[in-house]
C-alpha positions as CSV (number, residue, x, y, z in Angstrom):
1,M,-16.2,18.1,10.1
2,N,-15.5,19.8,13.2
3,G,-15.7,23.6,12.4
4,S,-13.6,24.6,9.4
5,T,-11.7,21.5,9.8
6,T,-11.6,18.0,7.9
7,T,-11.6,15.2,10.2
8,V,-9.5,12.2,9.6
9,T,-9.3,8.7,10.6
10,I,-6.2,6.9,10.4
11,L,-5.5,2.9,10.0
12,G,-2.4,2.0,10.7
13,S,-1.2,5.0,12.6
14,T,2.3,3.7,13.9
15,G,3.2,2.4,10.9
16,S,5.4,4.4,8.4
17,I,2.1,5.7,6.7
18,G,0.3,6.7,9.7
19,T,2.9,8.5,11.5
20,Q,3.9,10.1,8.6
21,G,0.4,11.5,8.1
22,L,0.4,12.1,11.9
23,D,3.4,14.6,11.0
24,V,1.7,16.0,8.1
25,I,-1.6,16.9,10.4
26,A,1.1,18.6,13.2
27,R,2.4,21.2,10.7
28,H,-1.3,22.3,9.3
29,P,-3.5,21.9,12.6
30,D,-5.8,25.0,11.1
31,R,-7.1,22.4,8.9
32,F,-6.8,18.5,10.1
33,T,-8.9,17.4,13.5
34,V,-8.1,13.9,14.3
35,T,-11.2,11.5,15.3
36,G,-9.7,8.1,14.8
37,L,-6.6,5.9,15.3
38,A,-6.4,2.0,14.7
39,A,-3.3,0.2,15.1
40,G,-2.4,-3.4,14.8
41,G,-1.0,-3.6,18.6
42,A,2.6,-3.9,18.6
43,H,3.4,-0.7,19.4
44,I,1.1,0.6,21.8
45,D,2.9,2.9,23.9
46,L,3.1,4.8,20.9
47,L,-0.6,4.6,19.9
48,A,-1.5,5.8,23.2
49,Q,1.1,9.0,22.7
50,Q,-0.5,9.8,19.7
51,A,-4.0,9.8,20.7
52,A,-2.8,12.2,24.0
53,R,-0.9,14.0,21.4
54,F,-3.9,14.4,18.9
55,N,-6.8,14.5,21.7
56,V,-8.0,11.7,19.7
57,P,-11.4,10.4,21.1
58,D,-11.4,7.4,19.7
59,V,-8.9,4.7,19.3
60,A,-8.9,0.9,18.1
61,V,-6.7,-2.3,18.6
62,F,-6.6,-4.8,16.0
63,D,-5.3,-7.3,18.3
64,A,-7.9,-7.7,21.3
65,A,-5.6,-9.0,23.7
66,K,-4.0,-5.5,23.6
67,A,-7.0,-3.5,24.7
68,G,-6.3,-3.4,28.4
69,E,-2.6,-2.7,28.1
70,L,-3.8,0.2,25.4
71,R,-6.1,1.8,28.3
72,E,-3.4,1.5,31.1
73,A,-0.9,3.3,28.0
74,L,-3.9,5.8,27.4
75,D,-4.3,6.5,30.9
76,Q,-0.7,6.9,31.3
77,A,-0.2,9.3,28.3
78,G,-3.0,11.6,29.6
79,A,-5.9,10.6,27.2
80,R,-8.0,8.6,29.9
81,Y,-11.2,9.6,28.4
82,T,-10.3,8.2,24.8
83,R,-12.4,5.2,23.9
84,V,-10.8,2.4,23.6
85,Q,-12.2,-0.8,20.3
86,A,-10.7,-4.1,19.9
87,G,-10.6,-6.6,17.5
88,P,-10.8,-6.3,13.6
89,D,-14.6,-5.5,13.6
90,A,-13.6,-2.7,16.0
91,V,-11.0,-0.8,13.3
92,V,-13.7,-1.5,10.1
93,A,-16.4,0.2,12.7
94,L,-14.0,3.4,13.5
95,A,-13.5,3.2,9.9
96,G,-16.9,3.1,8.9
97,A,-17.9,5.4,11.2
98,G,-18.1,8.6,9.1
99,A,-14.5,10.6,9.3
100,G,-14.2,13.2,6.2
101,V,-11.1,11.3,5.2
102,V,-10.0,8.4,6.2
103,L,-5.6,7.3,5.7
104,N,-5.8,3.3,5.5
105,G,-1.9,2.6,5.8
106,I,-2.7,-0.9,7.0
107,T,-0.2,-3.4,5.6
108,G,-2.2,-6.3,4.1
109,S,-5.7,-7.4,2.7
110,I,-7.1,-7.1,6.0
111,G,-6.9,-3.6,5.3
112,L,-9.9,-4.2,2.3
113,E,-12.7,-4.4,5.1
114,P,-12.0,-1.1,6.6
115,S,-11.5,0.6,3.1
116,I,-14.6,-0.7,1.7
117,A,-16.6,1.0,5.1
118,A,-14.9,3.9,4.9
119,L,-16.4,4.4,1.1
120,Q,-20.1,3.1,2.2
121,A,-19.8,5.3,5.2
122,G,-19.1,8.4,2.4
123,S,-15.9,9.3,3.9
124,Q,-12.8,10.0,1.4
125,L,-9.9,7.5,0.7
126,A,-6.7,8.3,1.3
127,L,-5.5,4.8,-0.4
128,A,-2.0,3.5,0.8
129,N,-3.3,-0.3,1.4
130,K,-3.1,-1.3,-1.9
131,E,-3.6,-4.9,-1.3
132,S,-7.5,-3.2,-1.4
133,V,-7.4,-3.0,-5.1
134,V,-5.2,-5.8,-5.9
135,A,-7.7,-8.6,-3.7
136,G,-10.6,-7.4,-3.6
137,G,-10.7,-4.3,-6.2
138,H,-14.0,-5.1,-7.8
139,L,-15.6,-5.3,-3.9
140,L,-13.8,-2.2,-3.0
141,F,-15.1,0.0,-6.1
142,S,-18.3,-1.8,-5.9
143,A,-18.5,-0.1,-2.0
144,Q,-17.8,4.2,-4.0
145,T,-20.9,6.2,-2.6
146,Q,-19.5,9.1,-5.5
147,D,-17.2,9.5,-7.9
148,D,-13.7,10.7,-7.3
149,Q,-13.7,8.7,-3.7
150,I,-10.1,7.0,-3.2
151,N,-6.7,9.8,-3.3
152,P,-4.3,7.3,-4.0
153,V,-1.1,7.7,-1.8
154,D,1.8,5.4,-3.0
155,S,3.7,7.6,-4.6
156,E,3.8,5.7,-8.1
157,H,0.0,6.4,-8.5
158,S,-0.2,9.7,-6.8
159,A,2.3,10.5,-9.7
160,I,0.2,8.9,-11.8
161,W,-3.2,10.4,-10.6
162,Q,-1.3,13.9,-10.5
163,C,0.0,13.6,-14.2
164,L,-3.7,12.6,-15.7
165,R,-5.1,16.0,-14.9
166,S,-2.8,16.7,-17.9
167,G,-5.2,15.2,-20.3
168,T,-8.3,13.1,-20.8
169,H,-8.4,9.4,-20.6
170,G,-8.8,8.9,-23.9
171,E,-5.4,11.0,-24.9
172,V,-3.5,8.6,-22.6
173,T,-0.7,6.2,-24.1
174,R,0.7,4.3,-21.5
175,L,1.0,5.0,-18.0
176,V,5.0,4.3,-17.0
177,V,5.3,3.3,-13.3
178,T,9.1,4.0,-12.0
179,A,11.0,1.3,-9.4
180,S,13.9,2.0,-7.8
181,G,15.3,-1.4,-8.6
182,G,15.8,-2.1,-4.6
183,P,19.4,-3.4,-3.1
184,F,20.2,-6.0,-5.5
185,R,20.0,-3.9,-8.9
186,G,21.6,-5.1,-11.5
187,M,22.6,-8.4,-10.1
188,R,22.1,-11.4,-11.8
189,R,20.0,-14.6,-10.8
190,D,22.2,-16.7,-9.7
191,E,24.5,-13.9,-7.7
192,M,21.1,-13.9,-5.2
193,T,20.8,-17.7,-3.6
194,D,22.6,-16.1,-0.4
195,I,20.7,-12.7,-0.1
196,T,20.1,-12.4,3.8
197,P,16.9,-10.4,5.3
198,E,19.9,-8.1,6.6
199,Q,20.3,-7.3,3.3
200,A,17.3,-7.2,1.7
201,L,15.8,-4.4,4.2
202,N,18.4,-2.2,3.4
203,H,16.9,-0.5,0.4
204,P,18.9,2.7,-1.1
205,T,15.8,5.3,-0.7
206,W,13.2,4.4,1.0
207,H,12.2,4.1,4.7
208,M,9.0,1.4,5.2
209,G,7.9,-1.5,6.7
210,P,9.8,-4.8,6.6
211,V,7.0,-6.6,4.3
212,V,7.1,-3.7,1.8
213,T,10.5,-3.4,2.2
214,I,11.0,-7.0,1.2
215,N,8.6,-6.6,-2.0
216,S,10.9,-3.4,-2.7
217,A,13.8,-5.6,-3.0
218,T,12.2,-8.3,-4.9
219,L,9.9,-6.0,-7.1
220,M,6.8,-8.0,-6.2
221,N,5.7,-4.5,-5.0
222,K,5.6,-3.0,-8.9
223,G,4.0,-6.1,-9.7
224,L,1.3,-5.2,-7.3
225,E,1.3,-1.4,-7.9
226,V,0.8,-2.8,-11.7
227,I,-2.3,-4.2,-10.6
228,E,-3.4,-1.5,-9.1
229,A,-2.3,1.2,-11.7
230,S,-4.8,-0.8,-13.7
231,R,-7.5,-1.3,-11.5
232,L,-7.4,2.6,-10.6
233,F,-6.8,4.3,-13.3
234,G,-9.0,1.6,-16.0
235,M,-5.6,0.6,-18.2
236,P,-4.9,-2.5,-19.3
237,P,-2.2,-3.8,-18.3
238,E,-0.1,-4.0,-21.7
239,R,-0.3,0.0,-21.8
240,I,1.2,0.1,-18.2
241,A,5.2,0.0,-18.5
242,V,7.9,-0.4,-15.8
243,T,10.8,1.4,-15.6
244,V,14.3,1.6,-13.4
245,H,15.2,4.9,-12.0
246,P,17.5,4.1,-9.4
247,Q,17.3,8.0,-7.8
248,S,13.7,7.8,-7.3
249,I,12.9,11.1,-7.9
250,V,10.4,10.6,-10.6
251,H,8.0,8.9,-8.6
252,S,6.2,8.0,-12.3
253,M,4.7,8.9,-15.4
254,V,2.0,9.6,-18.2
255,E,2.2,9.4,-21.8
256,F,-0.1,10.9,-24.5
257,R,-1.1,10.5,-27.9
258,D,0.6,13.4,-29.1
259,G,4.0,12.1,-27.9
260,A,4.2,14.0,-25.0
261,T,5.0,12.9,-21.3
262,I,4.2,14.4,-18.2
263,A,6.1,13.4,-15.0
264,Q,5.6,13.9,-11.4
265,A,9.2,14.9,-9.7
266,S,10.0,15.5,-6.1
267,P,12.6,14.1,-3.8
268,P,11.9,10.3,-2.6
269,D,9.3,11.8,0.8
270,M,6.1,10.6,1.4
271,R,4.9,13.2,3.1
272,L,4.0,14.6,-0.1
273,P,1.4,12.2,-2.0
274,I,0.2,11.3,1.9
275,A,-0.8,15.3,2.1
276,L,-2.2,15.6,-1.1
277,G,-4.4,12.0,-0.3
278,L,-5.8,14.2,2.8
279,S,-6.3,17.6,1.3
280,A,-7.2,16.9,-2.6
281,P,-7.7,18.6,-4.7
282,E,-6.3,21.2,-3.0
283,R,-2.5,21.4,-2.3
284,M,-1.2,22.3,1.3
285,D,1.7,24.7,1.7
286,H,5.5,23.3,2.8
287,V,4.6,19.6,2.8
288,A,8.3,18.3,1.6
289,A,11.0,19.8,0.5
290,P,11.4,20.0,-3.4
291,C,14.0,19.6,-6.1
292,D,17.0,21.8,-6.2
293,W,17.4,22.8,-9.5
294,T,20.5,24.5,-8.6
295,Q,22.4,21.8,-8.2
296,A,23.9,19.3,-10.6
297,A,21.8,16.2,-11.0
298,T,21.6,12.9,-13.1
299,W,18.5,10.8,-13.5
300,T,18.7,7.5,-15.0
301,F,16.0,5.0,-16.1
302,E,16.7,1.2,-17.0
303,P,14.9,-1.4,-18.7
304,L,13.3,-4.2,-16.1
305,D,15.1,-7.5,-15.8
306,D,12.2,-9.8,-16.0
307,E,15.1,-12.4,-15.3
308,A,16.4,-11.5,-12.3
309,F,12.9,-10.4,-11.1
310,P,10.4,-12.4,-12.3
311,A,8.1,-10.8,-9.9
312,V,6.5,-8.2,-12.2
313,S,6.1,-10.5,-14.8
314,L,4.0,-12.9,-12.3
315,A,1.6,-10.0,-11.5
316,R,1.0,-9.1,-14.7
317,E,-0.3,-12.9,-15.5
318,C,-2.2,-12.2,-12.5
319,L,-3.8,-9.2,-13.7
320,A,-4.4,-10.8,-16.6
321,A,-6.4,-14.1,-15.3
322,S,-8.8,-12.7,-12.6
323,E,-9.0,-10.8,-9.6
324,K,-9.1,-14.5,-7.6
325,H,-5.6,-14.9,-9.3
326,T,-4.6,-11.6,-7.7
327,A,-5.6,-12.1,-4.5
328,V,-3.8,-15.7,-4.6
329,L,-0.7,-13.5,-5.8
330,N,-1.2,-11.3,-2.8
331,A,-1.6,-13.8,-0.1
332,A,0.9,-16.5,-1.0
333,N,3.3,-13.6,-0.9
334,E,2.7,-12.1,2.5
335,Q,3.4,-15.8,3.6
336,A,6.7,-15.9,1.6
337,V,7.8,-13.0,2.9
338,H,7.5,-13.5,6.5
339,A,8.7,-16.9,6.0
340,F,12.2,-15.3,4.6
341,L,12.1,-12.7,7.3
342,D,12.3,-16.1,9.8
343,R,14.7,-17.6,7.9
344,R,12.7,-20.3,6.5
345,L,12.7,-19.5,3.5
346,P,15.6,-18.4,1.0
347,Y,15.4,-15.4,-0.8
348,L,14.7,-16.4,-4.2
349,G,12.0,-18.7,-2.7
350,I,9.7,-15.9,-2.2
351,V,8.7,-15.5,-5.4
352,D,9.0,-19.2,-6.6
353,T,6.9,-20.4,-3.9
354,V,4.6,-17.7,-5.4
355,R,4.2,-19.3,-8.4
356,E,3.9,-22.8,-7.4
357,V,0.6,-21.9,-5.4
358,I,-0.9,-19.7,-8.4
359,D,-0.2,-22.8,-10.6
360,A,-1.9,-25.2,-8.1
361,M,-5.1,-23.1,-7.7
362,D,-5.4,-22.3,-11.2
363,A,-8.0,-24.4,-12.1
364,G,-10.0,-23.9,-9.4
365,L,-10.2,-20.0,-9.9
366,R,-11.3,-19.9,-13.5
367,G,-14.9,-18.8,-14.4
368,D,-16.1,-16.1,-12.5
369,P,-13.0,-13.1,-12.4
370,Y,-14.7,-11.7,-9.6
371,F,-15.5,-12.0,-5.9
372,A,-19.0,-11.9,-4.7
373,D,-18.1,-10.9,-1.2
374,V,-15.3,-10.6,1.1
375,P,-16.0,-13.8,2.6
376,E,-15.1,-15.3,-0.4
377,M,-12.0,-13.5,-0.6
378,L,-10.7,-14.3,2.7
379,A,-11.5,-17.6,1.9
380,V,-9.3,-17.7,-1.2
381,E,-6.9,-16.3,0.3
382,A,-6.9,-18.6,3.3
383,E,-6.7,-21.2,1.1
384,A,-3.6,-20.3,-1.1
385,R,-2.1,-19.1,3.0
386,R,-2.5,-22.7,3.9
387,L,-0.9,-23.8,0.6
388,A,1.8,-21.8,0.9
389,D,2.7,-22.5,4.7
390,E,2.7,-26.2,3.4
391,L,5.1,-25.4,0.5
392,I,7.5,-23.6,2.6
393,A,7.5,-26.3,5.2
394,R,8.2,-28.9,2.8
395,K,10.9,-26.7,1.3
396,A,12.9,-26.8,5.1
397,A,12.6,-30.0,5.4
């Protein structure tokens, strides 16, 4: 703590979650003090400007080669007294420095070690890095030093988290995760053969980073969210439903045993779950615009087309198999998405490649369902990435 304010470290500060998190903090300067920022290194000038604006004492850049450039940018931005750390270990150290809240907006499984470091340091973890749970949930939860230390920031999981306040765990029948359906909702699989990266990046309701946006187009994002919901809230996969809700107003729901369903609704604005992740259990004033109930509106809900979008079914299979299978799912998908964005793999090849990698590695993943430690997880992920790259190169030849 710094006086009466909550100290905050933001990981992935130049990305979508990080920039919106800083926007929330800028609107409530009496509540928060930013003590650390970390970013990959793709947007050095923005990182330096953030550090200068919020008078941040410590900044870490994942790409160690960018340390000199960051130092120069900080000096030019008027943040010459900000300390610079560089490299993956520096990001982990910053996450574990003991801030009141660590907002993890890193994309990918590289966010797991910083998440663990934050929990071990006793920080409240505002978690937007779903891969921490998907790739190494057992390792993540084992690092908690107190109950209720993780505040979900994904809009769907934040919604479930809020709805669960309406009853006890034993009263819950199902979790219902909503999906916008992405840009290709309603299309048949045979109509998706020539989809381009530009089309897939054109999400109808959300503005996100490229990997998350492509995952939303394939609905792999929804598959990862089913895995995350199961592990975060202790719910078996067969009691987690997915419904397509194109308006993206209802962010998820919880169904209780008496037949009541509690939903969390708001316009699609990530600042709301980010703010609650920073301030929970208390809500803050003036975070996002509420629904305008004076205007006519129609909300629709549709069943998921598993034939056109097989990613959710594949994720459920991996969730039922083991934590190792879900780590492979995530790692192979990251490689396939990057290949699609680079035009080395067709759109339909993304999920097909992920399934091929899982099938090829399945026998070796059987046994203990959990990773013993982070190095074991990284080794399995590395093999999944290698195999995915090999399959992608073979398809392109």
